C-alpha positions as CSV (number, residue, x, y, z in Angstrom):
1,M,12.5,-16.7,6.0
2,K,11.9,-20.1,4.5
3,R,8.3,-20.9,3.6
4,T,7.7,-24.1,5.6
5,D,4.0,-23.9,6.2
6,L,2.7,-23.8,2.6
7,P,1.4,-26.7,0.6
8,T,4.1,-28.5,-1.3
9,A,2.1,-28.6,-4.5
10,E,2.9,-25.8,-6.9
11,L,0.1,-23.3,-7.4
12,P,-1.3,-23.0,-10.9
13,H,0.2,-20.2,-13.1
14,A,-2.9,-18.0,-12.8
15,V,-5.7,-18.0,-10.2
16,E,-8.8,-16.1,-11.0
17,G,-10.1,-13.8,-8.3
18,E,-13.6,-13.3,-7.0
19,M,-15.5,-10.7,-9.0
20,T,-18.4,-9.4,-6.9
21,L,-20.5,-6.3,-6.7
22,T,-18.3,-5.1,-3.8
23,V,-15.2,-5.4,-6.0
24,R,-16.9,-3.4,-8.8
25,V,-18.1,-0.7,-6.3
26,I,-14.7,-0.3,-4.6
27,G,-13.0,-0.4,-8.0
28,A,-15.3,2.4,-9.2
29,G,-14.4,4.4,-6.1
30,I,-10.6,4.0,-6.8
31,A,-11.2,4.9,-10.4
32,G,-12.8,8.0,-9.1
33,M,-9.7,8.7,-7.1
34,V,-7.6,8.4,-10.2
35,L,-9.9,10.8,-12.0
36,L,-9.8,13.1,-9.0
37,A,-6.0,13.1,-9.1
38,I,-5.9,14.1,-12.7
39,L,-8.5,16.9,-12.2
40,A,-6.9,18.1,-9.0
41,G,-3.5,18.2,-10.8
42,L,-4.9,20.1,-13.7
43,W,-6.7,22.5,-11.4
44,R,-3.5,23.1,-9.4
45,G,-1.5,23.7,-12.5
46,F,-4.0,26.1,-14.2
47,T,-4.8,28.2,-11.0
48,S,-1.2,28.4,-9.7
49,P,0.4,31.9,-9.9
50,L,3.8,30.3,-10.4
51,P,5.5,30.3,-13.8
52,L,4.4,27.6,-16.2
53,K,7.1,25.0,-15.4
54,E,6.7,25.3,-11.6
55,A,2.9,25.3,-12.0
56,V,3.1,22.0,-14.0
57,V,5.3,20.5,-11.2
58,A,2.9,21.6,-8.5
59,G,0.0,19.9,-10.4
60,L,2.0,16.7,-10.9
61,V,3.0,16.5,-7.3
62,L,-0.6,16.8,-6.1
63,A,-1.7,14.2,-8.6
64,E,1.2,11.9,-7.6
65,V,0.1,12.0,-3.9
66,I,-3.5,10.9,-4.8
67,F,-2.1,8.3,-7.4
68,S,0.0,6.7,-4.7
69,V,-2.9,6.4,-2.3
70,A,-5.1,4.9,-5.0
71,L,-2.3,2.4,-5.8
72,I,-2.0,1.3,-2.2
73,L,-5.8,0.8,-1.9
74,L,-5.9,-1.0,-5.2
75,G,-3.3,-3.4,-3.9
76,S,-5.6,-4.1,-0.9
77,I,-8.4,-5.0,-3.3
78,V,-6.0,-7.4,-5.1
79,E,-5.3,-9.1,-1.8
80,G,-8.7,-8.9,-0.4
81,F,-10.5,-10.5,-3.3
82,G,-8.0,-13.1,-4.4
83,Y,-6.5,-11.4,-7.5
84,G,-2.9,-11.6,-6.5
85,L,-2.2,-14.3,-9.1
86,S,-4.9,-13.4,-11.6
87,L,-2.1,-12.6,-14.1
88,G,0.1,-15.4,-12.9
89,T,3.7,-14.6,-12.4
90,H,4.0,-12.7,-15.7
91,W,5.3,-9.2,-15.0
92,P,4.9,-6.4,-15.6
93,Y,2.3,-6.8,-18.4
94,T,0.3,-9.3,-20.4
95,K,-0.8,-8.7,-24.0
96,N,-4.4,-8.0,-23.0
97,I,-3.7,-6.1,-19.7
98,V,-5.7,-3.1,-20.7
99,V,-8.7,-5.2,-21.7
100,L,-8.5,-7.1,-18.4
101,M,-8.4,-3.7,-16.5
102,L,-11.5,-2.5,-18.3
103,R,-13.2,-5.7,-17.4
104,G,-12.5,-5.0,-13.8
105,D,-9.4,-7.1,-12.9
106,P,-7.9,-5.2,-9.9
107,E,-4.4,-6.7,-10.5
108,A,-4.4,-5.4,-14.1
109,A,-5.5,-2.0,-12.9
110,H,-2.9,-2.1,-10.2
111,R,-0.1,-2.6,-12.7
112,V,-1.4,0.1,-15.2
113,L,-1.8,2.6,-12.3
114,A,1.7,1.7,-11.1
115,T,3.0,2.6,-14.6
116,A,1.2,6.0,-14.4
117,V,2.8,6.6,-11.0
118,G,6.2,5.8,-12.4
119,L,5.8,8.0,-15.4
120,T,4.6,10.9,-13.3
121,A,7.6,10.5,-11.1
122,L,10.0,10.4,-14.1
123,V,8.5,13.7,-15.5
124,L,8.8,15.3,-12.0
125,A,12.5,14.3,-11.8
126,I,13.1,15.8,-15.3
127,L,11.2,19.0,-14.7
128,H,12.3,19.5,-11.1
129,P,15.5,17.6,-10.5
130,D,16.2,17.6,-6.7
131,F,16.7,15.2,-3.9
132,M,13.1,14.5,-3.3
133,T,12.0,13.9,-6.9
134,F,15.0,11.6,-7.5
135,M,14.2,9.9,-4.1
136,G,10.6,9.3,-5.2
137,L,11.6,7.9,-8.6
138,G,14.2,5.6,-7.0
139,L,11.6,4.3,-4.4
140,I,9.1,3.7,-7.2
141,V,11.6,1.6,-9.1
142,L,12.4,-0.4,-6.0
143,T,8.7,-0.8,-5.2
144,A,8.1,-2.1,-8.7
145,L,10.9,-4.7,-8.5
146,F,9.7,-5.9,-5.1
147,G,6.1,-5.9,-6.6
148,M,7.3,-8.5,-9.1
149,G,8.8,-10.5,-6.2
150,T,5.4,-10.5,-4.4
151,L,4.0,-12.7,-7.2
152,Y,6.6,-15.4,-6.4
153,V,5.9,-14.9,-2.7
154,L,2.3,-15.8,-3.3
155,A,3.3,-18.7,-5.5
156,G,5.4,-20.0,-2.6
157,R,8.8,-19.4,-4.4
158,A,10.1,-16.4,-2.5
159,P,10.4,-15.4,1.2
160,A,7.7,-13.3,3.0
161,F,10.3,-10.5,3.5
162,V,9.8,-9.5,-0.1
163,H,6.1,-8.9,0.4
164,G,6.7,-6.9,3.5
165,T,9.3,-4.8,1.9
166,H,7.0,-4.1,-1.1
167,G,4.3,-2.7,1.3
168,L,6.8,-0.6,3.2
169,L,8.2,0.9,0.0
170,A,4.8,1.8,-1.3
171,Y,4.1,3.8,1.9
172,L,7.6,5.5,1.6
173,V,6.6,6.6,-1.9
174,F,3.4,8.1,-0.6
175,I,5.1,9.8,2.3
176,N,7.8,11.2,0.0
177,Y,5.3,13.0,-2.2
178,L,3.2,14.0,0.7
179,L,6.2,15.8,2.1
180,V,6.9,17.4,-1.3
181,E,3.3,18.6,-1.4
182,N,3.0,19.9,2.2
183,L,6.5,20.4,3.6
184,P,8.7,21.4,0.6
185,G,12.4,21.3,1.3
186,V,12.1,18.6,4.0
187,H,14.1,15.5,3.0
188,L,12.5,12.1,3.5
189,G,15.3,10.6,5.5
190,L,15.7,13.5,7.9
191,Y,11.9,13.6,8.4
192,L,11.6,9.9,9.1
193,A,14.5,10.1,11.6
194,G,12.7,12.8,13.5
195,S,9.1,11.6,13.3
196,I,8.8,9.2,16.2
197,P,5.3,7.9,15.5
198,L,6.2,6.8,12.0
199,H,8.9,4.3,13.3
200,P,6.5,1.8,14.9
201,L,3.8,2.6,12.3
202,L,6.1,1.7,9.3
203,F,7.3,-1.4,11.1
204,A,3.7,-2.5,11.6
205,I,3.0,-1.9,7.9
206,F,6.1,-4.0,7.0
207,M,5.0,-6.8,9.4
208,G,1.5,-6.7,7.9
209,G,3.0,-7.4,4.5
210,M,5.1,-10.2,6.1
211,V,1.9,-11.8,7.5
212,T,0.3,-11.8,4.0
213,G,3.5,-13.1,2.5
214,Q,4.1,-15.9,5.0
215,R,0.6,-17.3,4.9
216,G,0.8,-17.3,1.1
217,F,-2.0,-17.5,-1.4
218,G,-5.3,-18.9,0.0
219,T,-3.8,-20.2,3.3
220,P,-5.3,-19.2,6.7
221,I,-3.3,-18.1,9.7
222,E,-5.6,-20.3,11.8
223,P,-6.8,-19.4,15.3
224,F,-4.3,-20.1,18.0
225,L,-3.5,-19.7,21.7
226,Q,0.1,-20.6,21.4
227,P,1.8,-19.8,18.0
228,K,3.3,-22.9,16.4
229,R,3.7,-21.9,12.7
230,A,5.8,-19.2,11.2
231,A,2.7,-17.2,10.0
232,Q,1.4,-17.2,13.5
233,W,4.7,-15.9,15.0
234,I,4.8,-13.2,12.4
235,F,1.3,-12.2,13.2
236,I,2.3,-11.9,16.9
237,V,5.1,-9.6,16.0
238,H,2.7,-7.6,13.7
239,G,0.3,-7.3,16.7
240,I,3.1,-6.1,19.0
241,A,4.2,-3.5,16.4
242,A,0.6,-2.3,16.2
243,L,0.4,-2.0,20.0
244,V,3.6,-0.1,20.1
245,T,2.3,2.3,17.5
246,F,-0.9,2.8,19.5
247,A,1.1,3.4,22.7
248,T,3.3,5.9,20.9
249,L,0.4,7.8,19.5
250,G,-1.2,7.8,23.0
251,W,2.0,9.1,24.5
252,L,2.1,11.9,21.9
253,C,-1.7,12.3,21.8
254,A,-1.5,16.1,22.2
255,A,0.4,16.4,19.0
256,Y,-1.4,13.6,17.1
257,P,-4.9,13.4,18.4
258,V,-6.6,12.3,15.2
259,A,-3.9,9.6,14.5
260,F,-4.5,8.3,18.1
261,G,-8.3,8.1,17.5
262,L,-7.8,6.4,14.2
263,G,-5.4,4.0,15.9
264,L,-8.1,3.0,18.3
265,L,-10.4,2.2,15.4
266,Q,-7.7,0.3,13.6
267,A,-7.2,-2.0,16.5
268,G,-10.8,-3.2,16.1
269,V,-10.4,-3.5,12.3
270,G,-7.4,-5.7,12.8
271,F,-9.4,-8.1,14.9
272,F,-12.0,-8.5,12.1
273,V,-9.3,-8.8,9.5
274,F,-7.8,-11.8,11.4
275,H,-11.2,-13.6,11.4
276,A,-11.8,-12.7,7.7
277,V,-8.5,-14.2,6.7
278,N,-9.3,-17.4,8.5
279,L,-12.9,-17.7,7.3
280,K,-12.0,-17.0,3.6
281,P,-8.3,-17.2,3.2
282,K,-8.3,-16.8,-0.6
283,S,-10.6,-13.8,-0.6
284,P,-11.0,-12.2,2.9
285,G,-13.0,-9.4,1.4
286,V,-13.6,-5.8,2.1
287,M,-12.0,-5.7,5.6
288,I,-8.6,-5.9,3.9
289,A,-9.3,-2.7,2.0
290,F,-10.7,-1.0,5.1
291,H,-7.6,-2.0,7.1
292,Q,-5.4,-0.5,4.5
293,L,-7.4,2.6,4.2
294,M,-7.1,3.1,8.0
295,A,-3.3,2.7,7.7
296,V,-3.2,5.4,5.0
297,L,-5.4,7.8,7.1
298,I,-3.2,7.2,10.2
299,T,-0.1,8.0,8.1
300,C,-1.7,11.2,6.8
301,A,-2.8,12.2,10.3
302,V,0.8,11.8,11.5
303,V,2.6,13.5,8.6
304,L,0.1,16.4,8.4
305,Q,-0.6,16.4,12.2
306,W,-4.3,16.5,11.8
307,R,-6.3,17.8,14.7
308,W,-10.0,17.7,15.6
């Protein structure tokens, strides 16, 4: 979709985000998740009764699940606090990316962690070559390429579809390794075809990325009664997708009670996200991260069929 509602002036190459105590606290929490992934993987590997090679694979799969969640949440910090163009459109690295990460730049940390996710997937594909490990590696490569594209979306030089696809692929990576961890032998494609609640949920996730991509960097959606701009129409479609997700979970509430309850909460969170984006379009803040966390939890509740 052509970006017709963005300012015509080209954005500067790099735009520094908002470094606040909240960013540092959330960043520390995500760093804790990464450490947890490493420790959990080591624990799984050392305590597994399986032969050495299979034990290493089991540890890496568990670590990859947590890595993928941390990467999604880190992406929400990048968006929520205006770090999407903190490294400009240079991809995948800059010369001082590790220094920037240690200073607290979420975008730098996002790219370094993405590298760790990719390397872990590569090792898994080598040690345990099967459909799901190759599927995971392929999805990660596609996610990375579309991640590069999101930089041009934010800079107003690529369509919003790229941003939506990047978000969708990130969740498919997460679901793929969650299946390897909890439902070994189940192929991603077959599982997605049979998991009815994931259909509207993944579409809502895709449309959420489209909303971000269409409004661009630092542009509000703006309150409206009748949509007039492309970003507002896309927001309407995103809202409809969210309602369909909620209705589907309600229809299947007996099988997905926790997902349904989380969906109720997510509806309220989405309302606050809309207002946050309009109040501070460059850095909407912590509500973006909370909105993404709720999407991750709903996905977990569906795949793992959590119950009270």
